C-alpha positions as CSV (number, residue, x, y, z in Angstrom):
1,M,-51.2,-4.7,-65.6
2,N,-52.2,-3.0,-62.5
3,K,-50.1,-0.7,-60.4
4,S,-49.6,-3.0,-57.4
5,L,-48.3,-5.8,-59.6
6,I,-45.7,-3.5,-61.2
7,T,-44.7,-2.0,-57.8
8,G,-44.3,-5.6,-56.4
9,L,-42.2,-6.6,-59.3
10,V,-39.9,-3.6,-59.0
11,V,-39.5,-3.9,-55.3
12,G,-38.8,-7.7,-55.6
13,G,-36.3,-7.0,-58.4
14,V,-34.5,-4.4,-56.3
15,A,-34.4,-6.8,-53.3
16,V,-33.1,-9.7,-55.4
17,T,-30.4,-7.5,-57.0
18,A,-29.3,-6.1,-53.6
19,A,-29.1,-9.6,-52.1
20,G,-27.1,-10.9,-55.1
21,A,-24.7,-7.9,-55.0
22,F,-24.1,-8.5,-51.3
23,A,-23.5,-12.2,-51.8
24,G,-21.2,-11.4,-54.6
25,Y,-19.3,-8.9,-52.5
26,Q,-18.9,-11.5,-49.7
27,A,-17.7,-14.1,-52.2
28,M,-15.1,-11.7,-53.7
29,D,-13.9,-10.4,-50.3
30,N,-11.6,-12.7,-48.4
31,R,-12.8,-11.1,-45.2
32,R,-15.2,-12.8,-42.9
33,S,-15.5,-12.9,-39.1
34,A,-15.1,-15.2,-36.2
35,E,-18.0,-15.5,-33.8
36,V,-17.2,-14.2,-30.3
37,L,-18.4,-16.7,-27.7
38,N,-17.3,-15.0,-24.5
39,V,-15.5,-11.8,-23.4
40,E,-13.9,-11.4,-20.0
41,Q,-12.4,-8.1,-19.0
42,L,-8.9,-8.5,-17.4
43,T,-7.7,-6.2,-14.6
44,R,-4.5,-5.6,-12.8
45,T,-3.9,-4.1,-9.3
46,V,-1.9,-0.9,-9.2
47,R,-0.3,-0.1,-5.9
48,T,0.6,3.6,-5.4
49,P,2.7,4.5,-2.4
50,R,2.1,7.7,-0.3
51,Q,3.4,9.1,2.9
52,V,1.2,9.5,6.0
53,C,2.7,11.7,8.7
54,N,1.5,12.4,12.2
55,D,2.7,14.6,15.1
56,E,3.6,12.5,18.2
57,I,4.6,13.7,21.6
58,V,8.0,12.2,22.5
59,T,9.2,12.2,26.1
60,S,12.9,12.0,26.6
61,Q,15.3,12.4,29.5
62,A,16.8,15.8,29.8
63,P,20.6,15.7,29.5
64,T,22.5,15.6,32.8
65,K,25.9,16.8,33.7
66,D,26.4,13.9,36.1
67,P,24.9,10.7,34.6
68,N,26.7,8.5,37.1
69,R,25.2,10.4,40.0
70,V,28.7,10.9,41.7
71,T,27.7,14.3,43.2
72,G,24.7,12.8,45.0
73,A,26.7,9.8,46.2
74,V,29.5,12.0,47.6
75,L,27.2,14.5,49.2
76,G,25.1,11.7,50.7
77,A,28.3,10.0,52.0
78,V,29.6,13.2,53.7
79,V,26.2,13.9,55.3
80,G,25.8,10.2,56.3
81,G,29.4,10.1,57.7
82,V,28.8,13.3,59.8
83,I,25.6,11.9,61.2
84,G,27.2,8.5,61.9
85,N,30.1,10.2,63.7
86,Q,27.6,11.7,66.2
87,I,26.6,8.2,67.3
88,G,28.6,6.2,69.8
89,H,32.2,6.4,71.1
90,G,35.5,4.8,70.1
91,T,35.2,1.8,67.7
92,G,31.5,2.1,67.7
93,Q,31.7,5.6,66.6
94,T,34.1,4.6,63.7
95,V,31.7,1.8,62.6
96,A,28.7,4.2,62.8
97,T,30.6,6.8,60.7
98,V,31.5,4.2,58.0
99,A,27.9,2.8,58.0
100,G,26.5,6.3,57.9
101,A,28.8,7.3,55.0
102,A,27.8,4.1,53.0
103,A,24.1,4.6,53.7
104,G,24.3,8.3,52.9
105,G,26.2,7.6,49.6
106,Y,23.5,5.2,48.5
107,A,20.6,7.5,49.6
108,G,22.3,10.5,47.9
109,S,22.7,8.6,44.6
110,K,19.0,7.5,44.7
111,I,17.8,11.1,45.5
112,Q,19.9,12.5,42.6
113,K,18.5,9.8,40.3
114,H,14.9,10.7,41.3
115,M,15.6,14.4,40.7
116,Q,17.1,13.6,37.2
117,D,14.2,11.4,36.3
118,D,11.8,14.2,37.0
119,K,13.6,16.4,34.5
120,A,12.1,14.9,31.4
121,T,11.4,16.9,28.3
122,Q,8.6,16.5,25.8
123,T,8.9,17.4,22.2
124,I,6.5,17.0,19.2
125,E,8.1,15.1,16.4
126,Q,6.7,14.2,13.0
127,R,6.6,10.5,12.3
128,C,6.0,9.3,8.8
129,R,5.2,5.9,7.2
130,T,4.5,4.7,3.8
131,V,1.1,3.3,3.0
132,Y,-0.2,1.9,-0.3
133,D,-3.4,2.6,-2.1
134,S,-4.6,-0.2,-4.4
135,V,-6.7,0.4,-7.5
136,E,-8.0,-2.2,-10.1
137,K,-7.3,-1.0,-13.6
138,P,-8.4,-2.5,-16.9
139,D,-5.7,-4.6,-18.6
140,G,-7.3,-5.9,-21.8
141,Y,-9.9,-8.6,-22.7
142,E,-9.7,-12.4,-22.9
143,V,-11.9,-13.3,-25.9
144,R,-13.1,-16.8,-26.7
145,Y,-14.1,-17.2,-30.3
146,R,-15.2,-19.7,-32.9
147,L,-13.9,-19.6,-36.5
148,G,-15.4,-22.3,-38.6
149,D,-15.0,-25.6,-36.7
150,R,-12.1,-24.2,-34.5
151,E,-12.5,-22.5,-31.1
152,G,-9.7,-20.5,-29.5
153,T,-8.9,-17.7,-27.1
154,V,-7.0,-14.5,-27.7
155,R,-6.1,-11.4,-25.7
156,M,-7.2,-8.1,-27.1
157,D,-6.8,-4.5,-26.0
158,H,-10.5,-3.7,-26.7
159,D,-13.9,-5.4,-26.5
160,P,-14.5,-6.8,-30.0
161,G,-18.3,-7.0,-29.7
162,R,-20.1,-9.9,-31.4
163,S,-17.4,-10.8,-33.9
164,I,-13.7,-10.5,-34.7
165,P,-12.8,-9.6,-38.3
166,V,-10.8,-12.3,-40.2
167,E,-8.5,-11.5,-43.1
168,N,-6.7,-14.2,-45.1
169,G,-7.7,-16.7,-42.5
170,E,-6.1,-14.7,-39.6
171,L,-7.9,-12.8,-36.8
172,V,-7.6,-9.0,-37.0
173,L,-6.9,-8.1,-33.4
174,T,-6.3,-4.4,-33.8
175,R,-9.0,-1.8,-34.4
């Protein structure tokens, strides 16, 4: 016999023995696998709150000692009454004094209001609000598989690849 024939027989014998051993192992082992048909990664949205603060200029009315403007009305009435008293004689003078006091009281109140309104204060205040940052995070895998004639879907915590191991007829879903 020539060398190439012997080498061919030895290589063929080893290949047949290895294939037979593998088939025997598969027959003895109850494990087999389910074919993975589709894998879809699942995600969930995680919202994280955070504070955003800004400095804002706030204008406010300065506090007053006379919010009803009584002082301005009284002073205006006195001045208006004095000026009205200078006009006319007799009953006309009395009417002019009363009208002057009324007009002066009104004018004095308005003047005091204008002066109080001009006394505004400005302060810087920090204003904060809550905003949410959203992030998509992995949340497992939805896996469609075929085991024999049966197809199904399972949720797994990892991507199984091309197949899912089967032991005693049940899918092995953990690593």
